[in-house]
C-alpha positions as CSV (number, residue, x, y, z in Angstrom):
1,X,31.9,67.6,132.8
2,X,32.9,71.0,131.5
3,X,36.3,70.8,133.2
4,X,37.0,67.4,131.7
5,X,36.1,68.7,128.2
6,X,38.4,71.7,128.7
7,X,41.2,69.4,129.8
8,X,40.7,67.2,126.7
9,X,40.6,70.2,124.4
10,X,43.8,71.6,125.9
11,X,45.6,68.2,125.5
12,X,44.4,67.9,121.9
13,X,45.7,71.4,121.2
14,X,49.1,70.5,122.5
15,X,49.2,67.3,120.5
16,X,48.2,69.2,117.3
17,X,50.9,71.9,117.6
18,X,53.9,69.7,116.9
19,X,52.0,67.7,114.3
20,X,51.1,70.9,112.4
21,X,54.8,71.9,112.1
22,X,55.7,68.5,110.7
23,X,52.6,68.6,108.4
24,X,53.4,72.1,107.1
25,X,57.1,71.2,106.5
26,X,56.0,68.1,104.6
27,X,54.1,70.1,102.0
28,X,56.8,72.8,101.4
29,X,59.2,70.9,99.1
30,X,57.6,73.0,96.3
31,X,56.6,76.6,96.7
32,X,53.0,77.1,97.9
33,X,51.0,80.1,99.0
34,X,48.9,80.0,102.2
35,X,45.5,79.1,100.9
36,X,46.8,76.4,98.6
37,X,48.6,74.9,101.6
38,X,45.4,75.0,103.7
39,X,43.7,73.1,100.8
40,X,46.6,70.6,100.4
41,X,46.6,69.8,104.1
42,X,42.8,69.4,104.2
43,X,43.0,67.0,101.3
44,X,45.4,64.9,103.3
45,X,43.1,65.0,106.4
46,X,44.9,67.7,108.3
47,X,42.8,70.7,108.9
48,X,44.4,74.0,109.8
49,X,42.8,77.3,110.4
50,X,44.4,80.2,108.3
51,X,44.7,82.1,111.6
52,X,47.0,79.3,112.8
53,X,48.8,78.8,109.5
54,X,50.1,82.2,108.7
55,X,51.8,82.9,112.0
56,X,53.3,79.4,111.8
57,X,54.7,80.1,108.3
58,X,56.2,83.4,109.5
59,X,57.8,81.6,112.5
60,X,59.2,78.9,110.3
61,X,60.6,81.5,108.0
62,X,62.2,83.4,110.9
63,X,63.8,80.2,112.0
64,X,65.3,79.7,108.6
65,X,63.3,76.6,107.7
66,X,61.2,78.4,105.0
67,X,61.9,81.1,102.5
68,X,59.3,83.3,100.9
69,X,58.9,85.2,97.7
70,X,56.1,87.4,96.3
71,X,54.5,86.7,92.9
72,X,52.7,89.7,91.6
73,X,51.9,88.6,88.0
74,X,48.4,87.3,88.8
75,X,45.2,89.0,89.7
76,X,46.4,89.6,93.2
77,X,49.9,89.3,94.8
78,X,50.6,86.1,96.6
79,X,53.4,85.2,99.0
80,X,54.9,81.8,98.3
81,X,56.8,79.7,100.8
82,X,59.3,76.9,100.3
83,X,61.6,74.9,102.5
84,X,65.2,76.0,102.6
85,X,68.1,73.7,102.5
86,X,68.2,73.9,106.3
87,X,64.4,73.2,106.3
88,X,65.0,70.1,104.2
89,X,67.5,68.9,106.7
90,X,65.4,69.6,109.7
91,X,62.3,68.1,108.0
92,X,64.2,64.9,107.3
93,X,65.3,64.6,110.9
94,X,61.8,65.4,112.2
95,X,60.3,62.8,109.9
96,X,62.6,60.1,111.2
97,X,61.9,61.0,114.8
98,X,58.2,61.0,114.1
99,X,58.5,57.5,112.7
100,X,60.4,56.3,115.8
101,X,58.0,57.9,118.2
102,X,54.9,56.8,116.3
103,X,56.1,53.2,116.4
104,X,56.7,53.4,120.1
105,X,53.3,55.0,120.8
106,X,51.6,52.4,118.7
107,X,53.3,49.7,120.7
108,X,52.3,51.4,124.0
109,X,48.7,51.8,122.9
110,X,48.6,48.2,121.8
111,X,49.6,47.2,125.3
112,X,46.6,49.0,126.8
113,X,44.0,47.2,124.7
């Protein structure tokens, strides 16, 4: 039973990885800092641990899909992230591919019921 649970958890982790990239990009049309992004995603039913989010934000920035800037005017400095023009283009393409794949998956899952 433990091996089956481990297998399921590993497969769910793989499934979530790609979905999280799309989820994060979907929220970055306007500049947000990390904690606000965690809250925004949670409100939409997508939970993400900050220890997963921050490395993902840095990776997306390194890939040129996000840009960041520091705001130091508040009580504590915050790093804000926003999609770049390239990020907008990639997000649009990913969104379209998601819709195509989701429709195909829904059809496949319907066949098994």
